[in-house]
C-alpha positions in Angstrom: 0.0 0.0 0.0 1.4 3.3 -1.0 1.5 5.8 1.8 1.0 9.6 1.3 4.3 11.3 1.5 6.3 8.0 1.9 8.2 5.9 -0.5 8.7 2.2 0.0 12.3 1.0 -0.5 14.3 -2.2 -0.3 11.2 -4.3 -0.5 13.1 -7.4 -1.4 15.2 -7.2 1.8 12.1 -6.6 3.8 13.2 -3.2 4.9 10.8 -0.3 4.4 12.0 3.2 4.8 9.9 6.2 4.9 11.2 9.5 3.6 9.9 12.6 5.3 7.0 14.6 3.8 8.5 17.2 1.5 6.9 20.2 -0.3 8.0 18.7 -3.6 6.1 15.5 -3.0 3.0 17.3 -1.8 2.9 19.4 -4.9 3.3 16.3 -7.1 0.5 14.5 -5.2 -1.9 17.5 -5.4 -1.6 18.2 -9.1 1.8 19.5 -10.1 1.1 22.9 -11.6 -2.5 23.9 -11.3 -4.9 26.8 -10.6 -3.1 27.9 -7.4 0.2 28.3 -9.2 -1.4 30.1 -12.1 -3.4 32.5 -10.0 -0.4 33.2 -7.7 1.9 33.8 -10.6 -0.5 36.2 -12.3 -0.9 38.1 -9.0 2.8 38.2 -8.4 3.3 39.6 -12.0 1.0 42.5 -11.3 2.4 43.1 -7.9 5.9 43.4 -9.4 5.1 46.9 -10.5 5.7 48.1 -7.0 9.2 46.5 -6.8 10.3 47.4 -10.4 9.2 51.0 -10.2 10.7 51.4 -6.7 14.0 50.0 -8.0 14.2 51.8 -11.3 12.8 55.2 -10.5 16.2 56.7 -9.9 17.0 56.1 -13.6 14.7 59.1 -14.2 14.8 60.9 -10.9 18.6 61.2 -10.9 18.8 62.3 -14.5 20.2 65.8 -15.3 17.8 68.0 -17.2 19.2 70.6 -19.6 20.2 73.7 -17.8 21.4 77.2 -18.5 24.1 79.0 -16.5 23.4 82.7 -16.1 26.0 85.3 -15.2 25.0 89.0 -14.4 27.7 91.2 -15.8 27.6 95.0 -16.4 23.8 95.1 -16.7 23.7 92.2 -19.1 22.9 88.5 -18.7 25.5 86.1 -20.1 24.4 82.5 -20.6 25.9 79.2 -21.4 24.1 75.8 -21.8 24.9 72.8 -19.6 28.1 74.3 -18.1 28.9 75.6 -14.7 30.5 78.9 -15.7 30.4 81.5 -18.5 33.9 82.4 -19.7 35.4 81.3 -16.4 32.8 83.1 -14.2 30.7 81.0 -11.9 27.0 81.0 -12.5 24.9 83.5 -10.5 21.7 81.6 -11.4 21.1 78.1 -12.9 17.8 77.8 -14.8 16.5 74.2 -15.6 14.5 72.9 -18.5 10.9 72.9 -17.2 10.0 69.9 -19.4 11.9 67.5 -17.0 11.5 67.7 -13.3 13.9 65.5 -11.4 15.6 65.7 -8.0 18.5 67.4 -9.7 16.4 70.4 -10.7 14.4 70.2 -7.4 17.5 70.7 -5.2 20.1 72.1 -7.6 22.3 69.0 -7.8 24.7 70.1 -10.6 28.2 71.5 -10.7 29.8 71.2 -7.3 26.8 69.1 -6.1 26.6 66.8 -9.1 27.9 63.9 -6.9 24.7 63.9 -4.8 22.2 62.4 -7.2 24.2 59.3 -8.0 25.2 59.0 -4.3 21.6 58.7 -3.4 21.3 55.7 -5.8 24.3 54.2 -4.0 22.6 54.8 -0.7 19.5 52.9 -2.0 21.8 50.0 -3.0 23.4 50.0 0.4 19.9 49.5 1.9 19.6 46.5 -0.4 23.0 45.2 0.9 21.8 45.4 4.5 18.4 44.0 3.7 19.7 41.0 1.9 21.3 39.6 5.0 18.5 40.7 7.4 15.4 39.7 5.4 16.8 36.3 4.5 16.8 35.3 8.2 13.4 36.9 8.7 11.9 35.0 5.7 13.1 31.6 6.9 12.0 32.5 10.4 8.5 33.9 10.2 7.6 32.7 6.7 7.5 34.0 3.1 4.0 35.5 3.2 4.4 37.8 6.3 7.8 38.9 5.0 6.5 39.7 1.6 3.6 41.8 2.6 5.6 43.6 5.3 7.9 44.8 2.6 5.1 45.8 0.4 3.9 48.0 3.3 7.4 49.4 3.8 7.7 50.3 0.1 4.4 51.9 0.1 5.1 54.1 3.1 8.6 55.0 2.0 7.5 56.1 -1.4 4.7 58.2 0.1 7.1 60.0 2.4 9.5 60.4 -0.6 6.8 62.5 -2.3 6.8 65.0 0.6 10.6 65.1 0.9 11.8 68.7 1.6 15.5 68.2 0.9 17.8 65.6 -0.7 18.9 64.3 2.7 15.4 63.3 3.6 14.9 61.8 0.2 18.2 59.8 0.5 16.9 58.4 3.9 13.8 57.1 2.1 15.9 55.6 -0.7 17.8 53.6 1.9 14.5 52.3 3.3 13.2 51.6 -0.2 16.4 49.6 -0.8 15.6 47.6 2.4 12.1 46.9 1.2 13.1 45.9 -2.3 15.5 43.2 -1.0 12.9 42.0 1.5 10.5 41.5 -1.4 13.1 39.5 -3.3 14.0 37.5 -0.2 10.4 36.2 0.1 9.1 35.3 -3.4 5.6 34.0 -2.9 5.4 31.4 -5.6 9.0 30.1 -6.2 8.8 27.0 -3.9 5.3 26.1 -5.2 6.4 25.8 -8.9 7.8 22.4 -10.0 11.3 22.4 -11.5 10.1 21.7 -15.1 7.8 24.8 -15.0 10.1 27.0 -12.9 12.3 28.1 -15.8 9.3 29.2 -17.9 8.6 31.9 -15.3 11.6 33.6 -16.8 9.6 33.9 -20.1 7.1 36.2 -18.4 8.7 39.6 -19.1 7.2 41.2 -16.0 10.1 43.4 -15.1 10.7 44.5 -18.7 7.0 45.3 -19.2 6.8 47.3 -16.0 10.1 49.0 -16.8 8.7 50.0 -20.2 5.5 51.3 -18.5 7.7 53.4 -16.1 9.5 55.0 -19.1 6.1 55.7 -20.7 4.8 57.2 -17.5 7.9 59.4 -17.1 7.4 60.6 -20.7 3.8 61.6 -19.8 4.3 63.0 -16.4 7.9 64.5 -16.5 7.7 64.8 -12.7 9.7 62.6 -10.2 7.1 63.1 -7.5 4.3 61.6 -9.5 6.2 58.3 -9.7 6.3 57.9 -5.9 2.7 58.7 -5.4 1.7 56.0 -8.0 4.0 53.4 -6.3 2.4 54.2 -2.9 -1.1 53.7 -4.4 0.0 50.5 -6.1 1.4 49.2 -2.8 -2.1 49.6 -1.2 -3.7 47.6 -4.0 -1.0 44.8 -3.7 -1.8 44.5 0.1 -5.2 43.1 -0.9 -3.3 40.0 -1.9 -2.8 39.1 1.8 -6.4 37.8 1.6 -5.5 35.5 -1.3 -2.4 33.8 0.0 25.4 39.2 -9.4 24.3 43.0 -10.4 26.7 45.8 -11.2 26.5 45.3 -15.0 22.7 45.2 -15.1 22.1 48.3 -13.0 25.1 50.1 -14.4 23.6 49.9 -17.9 20.0 50.4 -16.7 20.8 53.5 -14.6 23.3 54.8 -17.2 20.6 55.5 -19.8 21.9 59.0 -20.3 25.1 57.4 -21.8 23.1 56.5 -24.9 22.6 59.0 -27.8 19.3 60.3 -28.9 16.0 60.8 -27.1 16.2 60.1 -23.3 12.7 58.8 -23.0 12.9 56.5 -26.0 16.2 55.1 -24.7 14.7 54.6 -21.2 11.9 52.6 -22.8 14.3 50.5 -25.0 16.6 49.8 -22.1 13.6 48.5 -20.2 11.8 46.4 -22.8 15.0 44.9 -24.3 14.6 42.3 -21.5 11.5 40.9 -23.2 13.5 39.1 -26.0 16.2 38.4 -23.4 13.7 36.5 -21.3 12.8 34.3 -24.2 16.4 33.8 -25.1 17.1 32.7 -21.5 14.4 30.0 -21.6 15.5 28.8 -25.1 19.1 28.3 -24.2 18.3 26.9 -20.7 16.1 24.2 -22.3 19.1 23.2 -24.4 22.0 23.7 -22.1 20.8 24.0 -18.6 21.4 26.8 -16.0 25.2 26.6 -16.0 26.1 27.0 -19.6 23.3 29.3 -20.4 24.3 31.7 -17.7 28.0 31.4 -18.6 27.4 32.0 -22.3 25.1 35.0 -21.8 27.4 36.7 -19.4 30.3 36.3 -21.9 28.2 37.8 -24.7 27.1 40.7 -22.5 30.7 41.3 -21.6 31.9 41.4 -25.2 29.2 43.8 -26.3 29.8 46.1 -23.3 33.5 46.2 -23.9 32.9 47.1 -27.6 30.8 50.1 -26.5 33.4 51.1 -23.9 36.2 51.0 -26.4 34.4 52.9 -29.1 33.6 55.7 -26.6 36.9 55.7 -24.7 39.0 55.8 -28.0 36.5 58.2 -29.6 36.3 55.9 -32.7 34.0 56.8 -35.5 30.7 55.1 -35.2 27.1 56.2 -35.5 25.0 56.9 -32.4 22.5 54.3 -33.6 25.1 51.6 -34.0 26.5 52.4 -30.5 23.0 52.2 -29.0 22.4 48.8 -30.7 25.6 47.4 -29.1 24.6 48.9 -25.7 21.1 47.4 -25.9 22.7 44.1 -27.0 24.8 44.1 -23.8 21.7 44.9 -21.7 19.8 42.0 -23.4 22.5 39.4 -22.7 23.2 40.6 -19.2 19.5 40.8 -18.4 18.9 37.2 -19.7 21.9 36.0 -17.7 20.6 37.7 -14.6 17.3 35.9 -14.9 19.0 32.5 -15.0 21.4 33.5 -12.3 18.5 34.4 -9.9 16.7 31.1 -10.6 20.0 29.2 -10.3 21.0 30.7 -7.0 17.7 30.0 -5.4 17.7 26.3 -6.5 21.2 25.9 -5.2 20.2 26.1 -1.5 18.0 23.6 0.5 14.7 25.0 1.8 15.9 25.4 5.4 18.5 28.0 4.4 17.3 29.0 1.0 16.6 32.6 1.6 19.3 33.1 4.2 21.7 32.0 1.4 19.8 33.9 -1.2 19.8 37.0 0.9 23.5 36.8 1.5 24.1 36.5 -2.3 21.8 39.5 -2.9 23.7 41.5 -0.3 27.0 40.7 -1.9 25.7 41.6 -5.3 24.6 45.1 -4.0 28.3 46.1 -3.6 28.4 46.2 -7.4 25.1 48.1 -7.5 26.4 50.6 -5.1 29.5 51.2 -7.2 27.6 51.5 -10.5 26.1 55.0 -9.9 29.5 56.4 -9.0 30.9 55.0 -12.2 28.1 56.7 -14.1 29.3 60.0 -12.5 32.9 59.4 -13.5 31.8 58.4 -17.0 30.9 62.0 -17.6 34.6 62.8 -17.6 36.1 59.5 -18.7 34.1 58.4 -21.7 33.3 54.7 -22.0 34.3 53.9 -18.4 30.8 52.6 -17.5 30.8 50.0 -20.3 34.4 49.1 -19.9 33.9 48.2 -16.3 30.6 46.5 -17.1 32.3 44.3 -19.7 35.1 43.3 -17.4 32.7 42.4 -14.6 30.6 40.3 -17.0 33.6 38.4 -18.1 34.7 37.8 -14.5 31.1 36.5 -13.8 31.5 34.1 -16.7 34.6 32.6 -15.1 32.9 32.3 -11.7 29.8 30.5 -13.1 32.0 27.6 -14.4 32.6 26.4 -10.8 28.9 26.1 -9.8 26.8 23.0 -10.0 24.0 22.4 -12.5 20.4 22.4 -11.0 18.3 21.7 -14.0 15.8 18.9 -13.5 16.6 18.6 -9.8 13.8 18.9 -7.2 14.3 21.6 -4.6 16.1 20.0 -1.6 14.3 20.5 1.7 17.0 19.9 4.3 20.8 19.9 4.3 20.9 16.0 4.6 18.8 15.6 1.5 20.8 18.3 -0.3 24.0 16.4 0.3 22.5 13.0 -0.6 21.0 14.3 -3.8 24.3 15.7 -5.0 26.0 12.4 -4.1 23.5 10.4 -6.2 23.9 12.8 -9.1 27.7 12.3 -9.0 27.3 8.6 -8.9 
């Protein structure tokens, strides 16, 4: 007689061993991938707008609008565009383009204060670094659902307070808290452990992040005001809370936040940098089906590194190339890095047993935030050293390629529940 959650072994010898009930066995017994998984995945896809907009809003908010330096001299007004002086004389007044309202124009973060806007992004990433370690323990301690919705609440409140910020210091404090909330969200994914292995990779094909990133670019084009973004995120967090009743990173963010490095229309480039992940998601699934997590991630990082290095070299050496061609190379780098990031996220979560999955995942997330913290500062330096952003991104991608070679494949392997099972499963695979 077959027992629920137990497997009969060694029948010929008369020994019957029972394995402990595991989540993987329960899911298989109750229908593999059914209505619960589908509804949960759809809900999670819509809820992701809060996370993606909270993360990416600095790509717009920290952007520098066109500005005019005005110097009052002998009864006349001398002006110069996008410079901090006129013929060596420091500006008396700086006037900003009214078609683009960002924190830069809000608090005058140009010239001797140009370091502030990207430092705020670094502060946000430092919040994610701290949160990765903290929320991993919380998630494995009190559960995924309470941790998830606690962070939805944190993001909602922090974005609401950001709307009323009276200076950049207050805004920076809120960005730190938003960073904490973003990592907590990622440390407690609602549906990951309920999706069987063979379906899990297809979640990557859902271009949720890319679609919401594109929607953010469109909203910015319509609104042109950084404050509106925060009030919309706060309202979205309130809607996501209703769901309670129902249930490696430098290169990626460097390219995403460095949208001003591209030539042409800012809003179009912002949109393209976001939606380029849509074909990248499909590419990740296609290659994963053929080559598994390990070689897909390795190959995509390598391609991303090559494309990024090409962009960096063209810009650094000031070689002749059209702006469109340079943008295509940059978007290609973003496509490959984004696809590799998708596989990398899935791969890292599958590499830990359930009892320490989000502690381990949180630690990995924290370590990856070091790169995310550095990326905004490289963007600032790239204004003076052309191509630096992409050169560093390319080198980091190639280093990531080398590191991936040493990790184990997890394709077609059930999620291990405890450390003992984890070690046993690996031993059986090696045999």
